[in-house]
C-alpha positions in Angstrom: -8.0 -7.7 -0.3 -11.5 -8.9 -1.2 -12.2 -10.2 2.4 -11.2 -6.6 3.6 -9.2 -5.4 6.7 -11.3 -4.4 9.8 -11.1 -1.3 11.7 -8.5 -1.5 14.4 -7.1 -4.7 12.7 -3.3 -4.9 12.7 -2.0 -5.7 9.0 1.1 -5.4 7.4 2.2 -4.9 3.9 5.2 -5.1 1.7 6.0 -3.2 -1.3 9.0 -4.5 -3.7 10.1 -2.9 -6.9 12.5 -4.8 -9.1 13.2 -3.4 -12.5 9.7 -2.5 -14.0 7.6 -4.8 -11.6 5.9 -3.4 -8.4 4.5 -6.3 -6.2 2.4 -5.7 -3.1 1.7 -8.4 -0.5 -0.8 -7.8 2.4 -0.9 -9.8 5.8 -2.9 -10.1 8.6 -1.0 -9.1 11.7 3.0 -8.7 11.5 5.2 -9.5 8.5 5.0 -13.1 9.4 1.2 -13.3 9.2 -1.3 -15.1 6.8 -1.0 -13.4 3.1 -4.6 -12.2 2.6 -3.8 -10.3 -0.9 -1.0 -10.0 -3.3 -0.8 -8.1 -6.8 1.6 -6.5 -9.0 2.0 -4.1 -11.9 4.3 -4.5 -14.9 5.0 -0.5 -15.2 6.3 -0.9 -18.8 3.3 -3.0 -20.1 1.2 -1.0 -22.5 -1.9 0.6 -21.0 -0.7 -0.3 -17.4 -1.3 3.3 -16.2 2.4 3.4 -15.3 3.9 3.1 -18.6 5.1 6.9 -18.8 8.8 7.7 -19.1 8.3 11.2 -18.1 6.6 10.4 -14.8 8.1 9.4 -11.3 6.6 6.9 -8.8 6.7 7.2 -5.0 5.4 5.3 -2.3 3.7 7.1 0.9 3.4 5.6 4.5 0.3 7.2 5.9 -3.4 7.3 5.0 -5.4 8.9 2.3 -8.5 10.2 3.8 -11.9 8.8 3.0 -13.7 11.0 5.5 -15.2 13.9 3.6 -18.2 14.9 6.0 -16.6 18.2 6.8 -17.4 17.9 10.7 -15.0 19.6 12.7 -14.4 16.7 15.2 -13.7 14.2 12.3 -10.2 12.7 11.6 -8.3 9.9 10.2 -5.4 8.1 12.0 -2.8 5.3 11.1 -0.5 4.0 13.6 2.9 2.4 12.4 4.4 -0.2 14.6 7.4 -0.7 12.5 8.3 0.9 9.2 11.6 -0.5 7.2 12.8 1.1 4.0 15.6 -0.5 1.9 17.2 0.4 -1.4 19.2 -2.0 -3.4 
């Protein structure tokens, strides 16, 4: 989100995929917290970046490292307090 998430700040996010629409909601705190970001992608819209029928989409729970210093004692960490997954 534009106003960011601080280091060690607890936040939650929800990803929903209905048809060709993927929506993401980001909240401060838990699943009932203030919404601080919301966006969606229509995967079939021309030039959406996702409009390829020959590729699969997946979701990852974790972190993509932004640490590229190469120091032996550097690391990334993510803590999940709750993880729900449903398929309809």
